[in-house]
Residue frames as qw, qx, qy, qz and C-alpha x, y, z in Angstrom:
[[0.058, 0.984, -0.159, 0.055, 11.92, -28.29, -0.61],
 [0.767, 0.322, -0.342, 0.437, 15.72, -28.27, -0.68],
 [0.625, -0.512, -0.292, 0.511, 18.08, -27.50, 2.18],
 [0.377, 0.083, 0.112, 0.916, 19.18, -24.36, 0.34],
 [0.158, -0.694, -0.445, -0.543, 15.76, -22.71, 0.60],
 [0.085, 0.216, -0.456, 0.859, 15.70, -19.95, 3.24],
 [0.384, -0.564, -0.728, -0.064, 13.13, -20.43, 5.99],
 [0.065, -0.449, 0.177, -0.873, 11.63, -17.46, 7.86],
 [0.018, -0.186, -0.811, 0.554, 10.02, -17.45, 11.29],
 [0.279, 0.656, 0.521, -0.470, 7.21, -15.11, 10.27],
 [0.206, 0.182, 0.537, 0.797, 6.06, -14.07, 6.82],
 [0.192, 0.546, 0.410, -0.705, 3.74, -11.08, 6.78],
 [0.278, 0.418, 0.685, 0.528, 1.37, -10.83, 3.84],
 [0.019, -0.900, -0.384, -0.207, 0.50, -7.17, 3.29],
 [0.535, 0.034, -0.153, 0.830, 2.60, -4.02, 3.54],
 [0.175, -0.792, -0.254, -0.527, 0.06, -1.51, 4.82],
 [0.179, -0.684, 0.395, -0.587, 0.40, 0.23, 8.22],
 [0.845, -0.379, 0.241, -0.291, -0.68, -2.88, 10.18],
 [0.953, 0.205, -0.076, 0.209, 1.68, -5.15, 8.27],
 [0.386, 0.665, -0.336, 0.544, 4.50, -2.65, 8.74],
 [0.419, -0.633, 0.405, -0.510, 3.94, -2.47, 12.48],
 [0.976, -0.144, 0.116, -0.112, 3.74, -6.27, 12.62],
 [0.791, 0.431, -0.233, 0.367, 7.12, -6.45, 10.87],
 [0.024, 0.691, -0.420, 0.588, 8.62, -4.05, 13.40],
 [0.687, -0.479, 0.335, -0.432, 7.20, -6.00, 16.29],
 [0.990, 0.101, -0.075, 0.060, 8.46, -9.28, 14.86],
 [0.507, 0.567, -0.389, 0.519, 11.90, -7.70, 14.99],
 [0.368, -0.625, 0.382, -0.572, 11.30, -6.85, 18.63],
 [0.898, -0.241, 0.287, -0.231, 10.77, -10.58, 19.24],
 [0.216, -0.566, 0.743, 0.283, 13.96, -11.43, 17.32],
 [0.763, 0.318, 0.557, -0.081, 11.97, -13.27, 14.66],
 [0.258, -0.174, 0.621, 0.719, 13.43, -13.72, 11.20],
 [0.378, 0.626, 0.483, -0.482, 10.84, -11.83, 9.17],
 [0.209, 0.089, 0.621, 0.750, 9.78, -11.43, 5.57],
 [0.358, 0.550, 0.366, -0.660, 7.07, -9.14, 4.18],
 [0.282, 0.206, 0.748, 0.564, 5.32, -9.72, 0.85],
 [0.227, 0.619, 0.282, -0.697, 3.39, -6.81, -0.69],
 [0.588, 0.491, 0.594, 0.245, 1.64, -6.74, -4.07],
 [0.214, 0.971, 0.105, 0.003, 2.15, -2.99, -4.62],
 [0.676, 0.451, -0.191, 0.550, 5.44, -1.32, -5.56],
 [0.020, 0.530, -0.370, 0.763, 5.42, 0.76, -2.34],
 [0.304, -0.286, -0.814, 0.405, 4.70, 0.18, 1.34],
 [0.123, 0.085, 0.267, -0.952, 1.85, 1.92, 3.15],
 [0.130, 0.422, 0.897, 0.024, -1.20, 0.40, 1.48],
 [0.050, 0.787, 0.560, 0.253, -4.39, 2.43, 1.30],
 [0.324, -0.846, -0.137, 0.401, -3.02, 5.15, 3.58],
 [0.388, -0.400, 0.402, 0.726, -0.05, 5.82, 1.29],
 [0.252, 0.264, 0.710, 0.603, -2.05, 5.56, -1.93],
 [0.070, -0.713, -0.607, -0.343, -5.27, 7.39, -1.09],
 [0.338, -0.918, -0.202, -0.045, -4.44, 9.74, 1.79],
 [0.706, 0.147, -0.191, 0.666, -0.81, 10.87, 1.47],
 [0.143, 0.303, -0.143, 0.931, -1.59, 14.48, 2.40],
 [0.547, -0.587, -0.324, -0.501, -4.76, 13.96, 4.43],
 [0.089, -0.448, 0.647, -0.610, -4.51, 14.32, 8.21],
 [0.655, -0.283, -0.695, -0.090, -5.46, 11.28, 10.32],
 [0.274, -0.595, 0.304, -0.692, -6.69, 12.10, 13.82],
 [0.877, -0.331, 0.071, -0.342, -7.38, 8.64, 15.25],
 [0.798, 0.250, -0.452, 0.310, -3.82, 7.34, 15.54],
 [0.674, -0.702, -0.163, 0.164, -2.56, 7.11, 19.11],
 [0.639, -0.385, 0.090, 0.660, 0.24, 9.50, 20.04],
 [0.261, 0.161, 0.364, 0.879, -0.49, 12.00, 17.24],
 [0.221, 0.510, 0.347, -0.756, -2.63, 15.10, 17.49],
 [0.694, 0.652, 0.106, -0.286, -2.78, 14.73, 13.71],
 [0.404, -0.418, 0.679, 0.448, -0.56, 13.00, 11.17],
 [0.593, 0.501, -0.304, -0.552, -0.70, 12.83, 7.37],
 [0.984, 0.107, 0.118, -0.080, -0.78, 9.46, 5.69],
 [0.651, 0.622, -0.324, 0.292, 2.63, 10.14, 4.17],
 [0.083, -0.669, 0.561, -0.481, 4.19, 11.00, 7.52],
 [0.826, -0.281, 0.359, -0.331, 2.63, 7.98, 9.22],
 [0.953, 0.287, -0.033, 0.087, 4.12, 5.66, 6.59],
 [0.378, 0.712, -0.428, 0.408, 7.46, 7.47, 6.94],
 [0.403, -0.584, 0.536, -0.457, 7.46, 6.88, 10.70],
 [0.945, -0.066, 0.257, -0.192, 6.47, 3.23, 10.30],
 [0.798, 0.520, -0.225, 0.205, 9.28, 2.78, 7.77],
 [0.097, 0.697, -0.535, 0.467, 11.79, 4.31, 10.19],
 [0.699, -0.399, 0.437, -0.402, 10.46, 2.02, 12.93],
 [0.981, 0.179, 0.055, -0.042, 10.92, -1.07, 10.74],
 [0.582, 0.676, -0.359, 0.275, 14.49, -0.05, 9.94],
 [0.462, -0.665, 0.525, -0.262, 15.58, -0.89, 13.47],
 [0.744, -0.133, 0.655, -0.005, 15.69, -4.46, 12.15],
 [0.075, 0.409, -0.710, -0.569, 16.89, -6.22, 9.01],
 [0.673, 0.299, 0.602, -0.309, 13.73, -7.63, 7.45],
 [0.250, 0.018, 0.748, 0.615, 13.31, -8.97, 3.94],
 [0.406, 0.544, 0.272, -0.682, 10.81, -6.92, 1.91],
 [0.309, 0.146, 0.798, 0.496, 9.32, -8.29, -1.32],
 [0.315, 0.510, 0.154, -0.785, 7.39, -5.67, -3.32],
 [0.565, 0.406, -0.365, -0.618, 5.22, -6.13, -6.42],
 [0.256, 0.130, -0.957, -0.037, 4.68, -9.76, -5.45],
 [0.677, -0.207, 0.038, -0.706, 1.27, -11.31, -4.79],
 [0.257, -0.157, 0.932, -0.200, 0.75, -14.47, -2.74],
 [0.586, 0.080, -0.457, -0.664, -1.44, -16.78, -4.80],
 [0.862, -0.159, -0.448, -0.175, -1.33, -20.06, -2.87],
 [0.259, -0.595, 0.638, -0.413, -0.45, -21.28, 0.64],
 [0.869, -0.029, -0.475, -0.135, 0.27, -24.92, 1.45],
 [0.541, -0.656, 0.469, -0.240, 1.12, -26.41, 4.84],
 [0.573, 0.429, -0.698, -0.033, 3.89, -28.97, 4.42],
 [0.866, -0.271, -0.421, 0.001, 4.43, -32.18, 6.38],
 [0.611, 0.009, -0.405, 0.680, 7.43, -30.69, 8.17],
 [0.248, -0.778, -0.459, 0.350, 5.20, -28.02, 9.77],
 [0.206, -0.309, 0.207, 0.905, 6.34, -25.35, 7.36],
 [0.482, 0.724, 0.362, -0.335, 4.28, -23.22, 5.03],
 [0.441, 0.047, 0.536, 0.719, 5.03, -22.96, 1.34],
 [0.247, 0.757, 0.254, -0.550, 3.88, -19.66, -0.13],
 [0.516, 0.292, 0.555, 0.583, 3.59, -19.45, -3.89],
 [0.063, 0.729, 0.126, -0.669, 3.68, -15.93, -5.30],
 [0.612, 0.774, 0.092, -0.134, 3.62, -14.28, -8.69],
 [0.275, 0.829, -0.487, 0.024, 7.43, -14.39, -8.62],
 [0.390, 0.381, -0.817, 0.190, 8.46, -17.53, -6.79],
 [0.762, -0.385, -0.519, -0.045, 8.27, -19.76, -3.71],
 [0.079, -0.607, 0.478, -0.630, 8.78, -18.77, -0.06],
 [0.668, -0.243, -0.696, 0.103, 8.96, -20.85, 3.13],
 [0.185, -0.523, 0.315, -0.770, 7.91, -19.80, 6.60],
 [0.175, -0.093, -0.905, 0.377, 7.19, -21.32, 10.01],
 [0.095, 0.628, 0.645, -0.426, 4.22, -19.02, 10.60],
 [0.169, 0.422, 0.448, 0.770, 2.22, -16.45, 8.63],
 [0.026, 0.549, 0.453, -0.702, 0.57, -13.16, 9.62],
 [0.244, 0.544, 0.606, 0.527, -2.03, -11.89, 7.16],
 [0.087, -0.620, -0.265, 0.734, -2.43, -8.11, 7.12],
 [0.288, 0.262, 0.625, 0.676, -4.02, -7.51, 3.74],
 [0.164, 0.229, 0.162, -0.946, -6.53, -4.92, 4.95],
 [0.632, 0.428, 0.287, -0.578, -9.52, -4.58, 2.65],
 [0.860, 0.352, 0.347, 0.125, -7.75, -6.63, 0.02],
 [0.558, -0.081, 0.340, 0.752, -5.22, -5.92, -2.68],
 [0.208, 0.830, 0.147, -0.496, -5.33, -2.48, -4.29],
 [0.547, 0.147, 0.540, 0.622, -4.85, -2.12, -8.02],
 [0.064, 0.436, -0.028, -0.897, -4.99, 1.22, -9.84],
 [0.597, 0.651, 0.442, -0.158, -7.74, 1.93, -12.36],
 [0.490, -0.202, 0.464, 0.710, -5.76, 2.16, -15.56],
 [0.268, 0.536, -0.184, -0.779, -6.04, 4.43, -18.55],
 [0.701, 0.326, 0.634, -0.037, -8.11, 2.95, -21.37],
 [0.371, 0.817, -0.217, -0.384, -6.66, 5.13, -24.14],
 [0.936, 0.333, -0.046, 0.100, -5.02, 3.04, -26.92],
 [0.676, 0.452, -0.346, 0.468, -1.32, 2.19, -26.41],
 [0.397, -0.822, 0.203, -0.354, -1.30, 3.34, -22.78],
 [0.919, -0.349, 0.155, 0.096, 0.44, 0.13, -21.70],
 [0.741, 0.490, -0.091, 0.450, 3.37, 1.03, -23.95],
 [0.147, 0.700, -0.255, 0.651, 4.37, 3.82, -21.58],
 [0.730, -0.635, -0.111, -0.227, 3.60, 2.27, -18.18],
 [0.873, -0.230, -0.085, 0.421, 7.18, 1.15, -17.59],
 [0.482, 0.278, 0.005, 0.831, 8.55, 4.61, -18.34],
 [0.058, 0.019, -0.220, 0.973, 6.78, 7.92, -17.73],
 [0.562, -0.379, -0.335, -0.654, 3.09, 6.99, -17.43],
 [0.156, 0.113, -0.822, 0.535, 2.57, 6.44, -13.71],
 [0.541, -0.535, -0.515, -0.396, -0.38, 5.28, -11.60],
 [0.702, -0.648, -0.214, 0.202, 1.50, 5.44, -8.31],
 [0.151, 0.883, -0.320, 0.307, 3.97, 8.11, -7.17],
 [0.903, -0.174, -0.270, 0.287, 7.04, 6.31, -5.81],
 [0.579, -0.270, -0.079, 0.766, 9.83, 8.88, -5.65],
 [0.108, 0.925, 0.266, -0.248, 8.97, 12.58, -5.60],
 [0.286, -0.675, 0.356, 0.580, 12.47, 13.65, -6.64],
 [0.474, 0.140, 0.705, 0.509, 12.13, 12.10, -10.11],
 [0.212, 0.806, 0.520, 0.187, 9.62, 14.87, -10.94],
 [0.309, -0.723, -0.040, 0.616, 11.92, 17.71, -9.92],
 [0.013, 0.567, -0.326, -0.757, 12.09, 20.48, -12.54],
 [0.134, 0.137, 0.876, 0.443, 9.89, 18.44, -14.90],
 [0.472, -0.017, -0.150, -0.868, 6.54, 19.14, -16.54],
 [0.057, 0.108, 0.972, -0.201, 3.98, 16.88, -14.89],
 [0.511, -0.154, -0.301, -0.790, 0.38, 16.32, -15.95],
 [0.136, 0.044, 0.903, -0.406, -1.97, 14.68, -13.45],
 [0.454, -0.230, -0.544, -0.667, -5.40, 13.25, -14.29],
 [0.395, -0.370, -0.815, 0.207, -8.10, 12.84, -11.66],
 [0.212, -0.618, -0.105, -0.750, -10.47, 14.77, -9.44],
 [0.762, -0.543, -0.350, -0.038, -10.29, 13.01, -6.07],
 [0.514, -0.838, 0.173, 0.069, -8.16, 13.48, -2.98],
 [0.807, -0.189, 0.337, 0.446, -5.19, 11.53, -4.33],
 [0.532, 0.562, 0.293, 0.561, -4.93, 13.55, -7.58],
 [0.080, -0.938, -0.052, -0.334, -5.34, 16.89, -5.83],
 [0.684, -0.690, 0.181, 0.155, -2.94, 15.97, -3.01],
 [0.772, -0.034, 0.323, 0.546, -0.19, 14.92, -5.43],
 [0.353, 0.748, 0.230, 0.513, -0.71, 18.03, -7.55],
 [0.301, -0.933, 0.052, -0.192, -0.25, 20.23, -4.47],
 [0.788, -0.483, 0.261, 0.280, 2.74, 18.21, -3.30],
 [0.718, 0.171, 0.358, 0.572, 4.50, 18.40, -6.68],
 [0.186, 0.954, 0.189, 0.138, 3.80, 22.10, -7.18],
 [0.261, -0.909, 0.314, 0.088, 7.00, 23.06, -5.34],
 [0.684, -0.290, 0.600, 0.296, 9.03, 20.26, -6.94],
 [0.611, 0.417, 0.562, 0.371, 8.11, 20.20, -10.63],
 [0.194, -0.046, 0.242, 0.949, 8.74, 22.95, -13.15],
 [0.449, -0.020, -0.177, -0.876, 5.07, 22.94, -14.13],
 [0.174, 0.167, 0.945, -0.219, 2.03, 20.97, -12.93],
 [0.453, -0.083, -0.379, -0.803, -1.24, 20.52, -14.82],
 [0.292, 0.122, 0.868, -0.383, -4.31, 18.93, -13.27],
 [0.377, 0.013, -0.562, -0.736, -6.91, 17.58, -15.71],
 [0.296, 0.168, 0.832, -0.439, -10.37, 16.42, -14.64],
 [0.029, 0.308, 0.810, 0.497, -13.39, 15.24, -16.59],
 [0.172, -0.806, -0.565, -0.044, -15.73, 17.44, -14.54],
 [0.105, 0.752, -0.070, 0.647, -15.67, 21.12, -13.57],
 [0.553, -0.688, 0.243, -0.402, -15.96, 20.24, -9.88],
 [0.375, 0.379, -0.814, 0.232, -13.41, 18.24, -7.90],
 [0.781, -0.408, -0.432, -0.191, -14.37, 15.50, -5.43],
 [0.552, 0.127, -0.537, 0.625, -11.43, 16.22, -3.14],
 [0.364, -0.596, -0.518, 0.493, -11.68, 17.73, 0.34],
 [0.127, 0.944, 0.276, 0.129, -12.92, 21.33, 0.24],
 [0.384, -0.843, 0.211, 0.313, -9.80, 22.68, 1.94],
 [0.596, -0.160, 0.574, 0.539, -7.55, 21.02, -0.64],
 [0.405, 0.647, 0.529, 0.369, -9.66, 22.39, -3.51],
 [0.075, -0.991, -0.091, 0.066, -9.34, 25.91, -2.11],
 [0.492, -0.613, 0.429, 0.445, -5.55, 25.49, -1.93],
 [0.591, 0.227, 0.624, 0.458, -5.62, 24.21, -5.50],
 [0.264, 0.863, 0.390, 0.185, -7.46, 27.29, -6.75],
 [0.152, -0.975, 0.135, 0.086, -4.89, 29.63, -5.20],
 [0.712, -0.345, 0.460, 0.404, -1.89, 27.63, -6.43],
 [0.132, 0.610, -0.487, -0.611, 0.18, 27.89, -9.62],
 [0.401, 0.084, 0.900, 0.153, -1.22, 24.57, -10.86],
 [0.331, 0.188, -0.379, -0.844, -2.91, 24.93, -14.25],
 [0.514, 0.211, 0.750, -0.358, -6.38, 23.35, -14.28],
 [0.269, 0.139, -0.643, -0.704, -7.98, 21.87, -17.38],
 [0.263, 0.306, 0.864, -0.303, -11.67, 20.95, -17.03],
 [0.829, -0.114, 0.510, -0.202, -13.81, 19.28, -18.23],
 [0.513, 0.608, -0.555, -0.243, -11.37, 17.26, -20.35],
 [0.907, -0.202, 0.367, -0.035, -10.31, 13.61, -20.69],
 [0.286, -0.462, 0.702, 0.461, -7.26, 11.94, -22.30],
 [0.744, 0.531, 0.077, -0.399, -7.94, 11.35, -25.98],
 [0.855, 0.461, -0.169, 0.166, -4.63, 10.37, -27.57],
 [0.637, -0.650, 0.279, 0.306, -1.11, 9.58, -26.34],
 [0.630, 0.749, -0.169, 0.113, 1.90, 10.60, -28.41],
 [0.481, -0.722, 0.483, 0.116, 5.50, 9.45, -28.06],
 [0.597, 0.545, -0.580, -0.102, 8.35, 7.40, -29.43],
 [0.430, 0.162, -0.853, 0.248, 9.09, 3.88, -28.28],
 [0.482, -0.525, -0.685, 0.153, 8.08, 3.66, -24.63],
 [0.257, -0.240, -0.251, 0.902, 8.59, 7.36, -23.93],
 [0.083, 0.802, 0.590, 0.055, 5.44, 9.48, -23.76],
 [0.358, 0.058, 0.045, 0.931, 6.01, 13.05, -24.94],
 [0.262, -0.017, 0.029, -0.965, 2.54, 14.61, -25.07],
 [0.148, 0.397, 0.892, -0.161, -1.15, 13.94, -24.49],
 [0.194, -0.229, -0.367, -0.880, -4.08, 15.27, -26.46],
 [0.118, 0.308, 0.763, -0.556, -7.09, 15.97, -24.24],
 [0.131, -0.370, -0.632, -0.668, -10.65, 16.22, -25.53],
 [0.359, -0.189, 0.242, -0.881, -13.49, 18.20, -24.03],
 [0.275, 0.078, 0.911, -0.299, -15.84, 15.85, -22.16],
 [0.419, 0.605, 0.651, -0.186, -19.01, 17.02, -23.93],
 [0.332, 0.869, -0.075, -0.359, -17.57, 18.80, -26.89],
 [0.877, 0.405, 0.065, 0.250, -14.99, 18.59, -29.65],
 [0.035, 0.935, -0.323, 0.140, -12.36, 20.99, -28.34],
 [0.927, 0.012, -0.194, 0.321, -8.86, 19.49, -28.20],
 [0.146, -0.929, 0.323, -0.107, -5.81, 20.58, -26.21],
 [0.870, 0.217, -0.328, 0.296, -2.31, 19.16, -26.55],
 [0.422, -0.858, 0.277, -0.093, 0.07, 19.27, -23.57],
 [0.650, 0.455, -0.548, 0.264, 3.76, 18.39, -23.86],
 [0.694, -0.651, 0.174, -0.253, 5.05, 16.67, -20.75],
 [0.175, 0.530, -0.814, 0.161, 7.80, 14.75, -19.03],
 [0.011, -0.057, -0.960, 0.274, 5.55, 12.65, -16.79],
 [0.539, -0.259, -0.352, -0.720, 1.88, 11.69, -16.91],
 [0.038, -0.023, 0.868, -0.494, 0.30, 10.61, -13.60],
 [0.506, -0.289, -0.524, -0.621, -3.16, 9.04, -13.72],
 [0.069, -0.014, 0.777, -0.625, -5.09, 8.95, -10.42],
 [0.537, -0.185, -0.451, -0.688, -8.43, 7.38, -11.25],
 [0.723, -0.392, 0.304, -0.482, -8.63, 5.56, -7.93],
 [0.056, 0.340, -0.938, 0.033, -7.99, 1.98, -6.94],
 [0.800, -0.131, -0.370, -0.453, -9.95, -1.24, -7.11],
 [0.317, -0.426, 0.758, -0.378, -9.96, -3.32, -3.94],
 [0.840, 0.038, -0.413, -0.351, -10.43, -7.07, -4.15],
 [0.796, -0.479, 0.340, -0.145, -10.09, -9.96, -1.73],
 [0.333, 0.630, -0.686, -0.149, -8.05, -11.83, -4.31],
 [0.644, 0.133, -0.751, -0.054, -6.74, -15.33, -3.66],
 [0.193, -0.305, 0.678, -0.641, -7.26, -15.13, 0.14],
 [0.770, -0.009, 0.189, -0.609, -10.63, -16.85, -0.23],
 [0.879, 0.268, -0.371, -0.131, -8.85, -19.89, -1.74],
 [0.195, 0.542, -0.721, 0.385, -6.41, -20.42, 1.14],
 [0.588, -0.225, -0.777, 0.014, -8.80, -22.62, 3.13],
 [0.068, 0.031, -0.526, 0.847, -9.42, -20.12, 5.93],
 [0.040, -0.645, -0.752, 0.129, -12.78, -19.78, 7.65],
 [0.090, 0.154, 0.151, 0.972, -14.37, -16.55, 6.41],
 [0.154, 0.654, 0.607, -0.424, -17.34, -14.40, 7.32],
 [0.477, 0.861, 0.127, -0.121, -18.16, -13.05, 3.87],
 [0.624, 0.662, -0.240, 0.338, -14.80, -11.50, 2.98],
 [0.246, -0.778, 0.448, -0.366, -13.37, -11.23, 6.51],
 [0.575, 0.193, -0.769, 0.200, -11.00, -13.78, 8.04],
 [0.714, -0.621, -0.143, -0.290, -12.37, -15.22, 11.29],
 [0.429, 0.377, -0.639, 0.515, -9.88, -15.11, 14.18],
 [0.626, -0.600, -0.484, 0.120, -9.93, -15.70, 17.93],
 [0.317, -0.947, 0.009, 0.046, -8.53, -13.50, 20.71],
 [0.639, -0.452, 0.399, 0.478, -4.99, -14.63, 19.86],
 [0.365, 0.685, -0.306, -0.551, -5.50, -13.55, 16.24],
 [0.320, -0.145, 0.912, 0.211, -5.34, -17.23, 15.24],
 [0.575, 0.210, -0.366, -0.701, -7.17, -18.23, 12.07],
 [0.930, -0.034, 0.147, -0.335, -8.76, -21.62, 11.44],
 [0.864, 0.346, -0.293, 0.219, -5.38, -22.91, 10.20],
 [0.723, -0.629, 0.037, 0.285, -2.81, -23.57, 12.92],
 [0.624, -0.181, 0.248, 0.719, 0.21, -21.32, 12.34],
 [0.178, 0.457, 0.375, 0.787, -1.61, -18.66, 10.34],
 [0.152, -0.583, -0.473, 0.642, -2.55, -15.44, 12.14],
 [0.209, 0.593, 0.431, 0.647, -4.22, -12.27, 10.90],
 [0.225, -0.550, -0.364, 0.717, -4.70, -8.65, 11.99],
 [0.001, 0.220, -0.210, -0.953, -6.24, -5.40, 10.82],
 [0.543, 0.281, 0.031, -0.790, -9.17, -4.74, 8.50],
 [0.481, 0.202, -0.770, -0.367, -8.93, -8.20, 6.95],
 [0.238, -0.071, -0.931, 0.266, -10.25, -9.92, 10.11],
 [0.529, -0.465, -0.149, -0.694, -13.41, -10.27, 12.15],
 [0.350, -0.144, -0.850, 0.367, -14.26, -11.42, 15.67],
 [0.285, -0.757, -0.586, -0.044, -17.01, -10.62, 18.13],
 [0.297, -0.878, -0.147, 0.347, -16.77, -6.87, 18.83],
 [0.619, 0.042, 0.290, 0.729, -14.19, -6.15, 16.11],
 [0.122, 0.920, 0.125, -0.351, -13.72, -2.43, 15.32],
 [0.741, 0.365, 0.245, 0.508, -12.01, -1.57, 12.02],
 [0.029, -0.994, 0.105, 0.015, -9.59, 1.27, 12.78],
 [0.563, 0.573, -0.473, 0.362, -5.85, 1.72, 12.30],
 [0.275, -0.608, 0.515, -0.538, -5.62, 2.21, 16.07],
 [0.868, -0.206, 0.341, -0.298, -7.10, -1.21, 16.83],
 [0.894, 0.406, -0.171, 0.084, -5.06, -2.87, 14.10],
 [0.244, 0.689, -0.543, 0.413, -1.89, -1.59, 15.77],
 [0.542, -0.427, 0.581, -0.430, -2.90, -3.60, 18.83],
 [0.953, 0.133, 0.171, -0.213, -3.85, -6.73, 16.90],
 [0.634, 0.642, -0.419, 0.095, -0.50, -6.86, 15.07],
 [0.030, 0.541, -0.756, 0.368, 1.70, -7.47, 18.16],
 [0.754, -0.129, 0.471, -0.440, -0.92, -9.88, 19.51],
 [0.913, 0.382, -0.062, -0.128, -0.59, -11.95, 16.33],
 [0.465, 0.653, -0.547, 0.240, 3.21, -11.73, 16.33],
 [0.297, -0.510, 0.676, -0.442, 3.63, -12.65, 20.00],
 [0.844, -0.017, 0.430, -0.321, 1.46, -15.74, 19.66],
 [0.813, 0.534, -0.229, -0.021, 3.22, -16.69, 16.42],
 [0.201, 0.643, -0.665, 0.323, 6.58, -16.51, 18.21],
 [0.558, -0.320, 0.622, -0.446, 5.18, -18.57, 21.10],
 [0.934, 0.219, 0.137, -0.248, 3.97, -21.24, 18.66],
 [0.662, 0.593, -0.429, 0.159, 7.51, -21.50, 17.21],
 [0.328, 0.307, -0.695, 0.561, 9.20, -21.44, 20.62],
 [0.599, -0.565, -0.496, -0.275, 6.69, -22.83, 23.18],
 [0.638, -0.355, -0.419, 0.540, 9.13, -22.22, 26.04],
 [0.176, 0.108, -0.033, 0.978, 9.13, -18.49, 25.35],
 [0.129, 0.518, 0.601, -0.595, 6.42, -16.33, 26.86],
 [0.266, 0.668, 0.565, 0.406, 3.71, -14.93, 24.61],
 [0.175, -0.973, -0.145, 0.046, 3.88, -11.80, 26.77],
 [0.658, 0.442, -0.166, 0.586, 7.05, -9.90, 25.77],
 [0.436, -0.418, -0.282, 0.745, 9.21, -7.61, 27.87],
 [0.144, 0.921, 0.264, -0.246, 8.38, -3.91, 27.67],
 [0.631, 0.625, 0.049, 0.457, 10.16, -1.83, 25.03],
 [0.206, -0.934, 0.191, -0.223, 11.39, 0.51, 27.79],
 [0.761, -0.491, 0.397, 0.149, 13.85, -2.24, 28.70],
 [0.780, 0.291, 0.341, 0.437, 15.34, -2.17, 25.19],
 [0.046, -0.807, 0.155, 0.568, 17.52, 0.34, 23.39],
 [0.769, 0.532, 0.268, 0.233, 18.38, 0.91, 19.73],
 [0.481, -0.336, 0.218, 0.780, 21.59, 2.33, 18.36],
 [0.342, 0.821, 0.105, -0.446, 21.05, 5.47, 16.30]]
């Protein structure tokens, strides 16, 4: 490597809730921190699959939606100036002779003194539309992930899907968009019963059982979709501004299994310090296993600072692994 390459104290792989809390806590320990996340948004599975669902097993909340939890974690991270790399997947990790790690990603090379893996159940990739020419519109108004709600304001939005994510986004956008359609290939929705009841009493126009049949547009701008009856020949054309496809996500371990870590099936084996089999690499959350491991967000929130504190101690052996309490700190508003 060259002297011009920036070196970080801790690089966190994974931008879900556990990775986000690890990034915050790394800031608490004054560690120069980078986060690398393969998705275009932070929040992981919670943000993608449960934005409007209430979580009841997060400490300090009587109940909190996935969207609100990610919002709070984002605000917590913003106490510090971390480097966030989105839409970037780590493909290879190499430990260099100078006790640094070289991380190769889909976009470049990164250097770090230590690594914290918080990839959860693996990388999440959306199930994409298989209709011809769909990829032509993916960079414009065919979306698989909702990033910014305001871009849909006063627009006609068509959503495809029958699970919690599709129904949740339809309900969320009802008060934002000019018109919302929800199209599903079955007459019955798989979403939570309470959400389905809200859907039925909303202004959202339902189209079932139909599937996308043909996409129409100019250049990379999609203007309308022709839907076909699932078990019939009836067609319906809907003009739109945005087309959101929520067919779920595919989880995969990805390149983690090639990083030389000791694994138990797909889980990374760690000790009580959250150390992996490679000195300098730590892990936390649903991606790990140890004797008595419980896979919950609540337990992951405890494993993240454990990993960070021991990572900091490995960089600065004279510093205590046990940090001072946050009550002795203050943040400027």
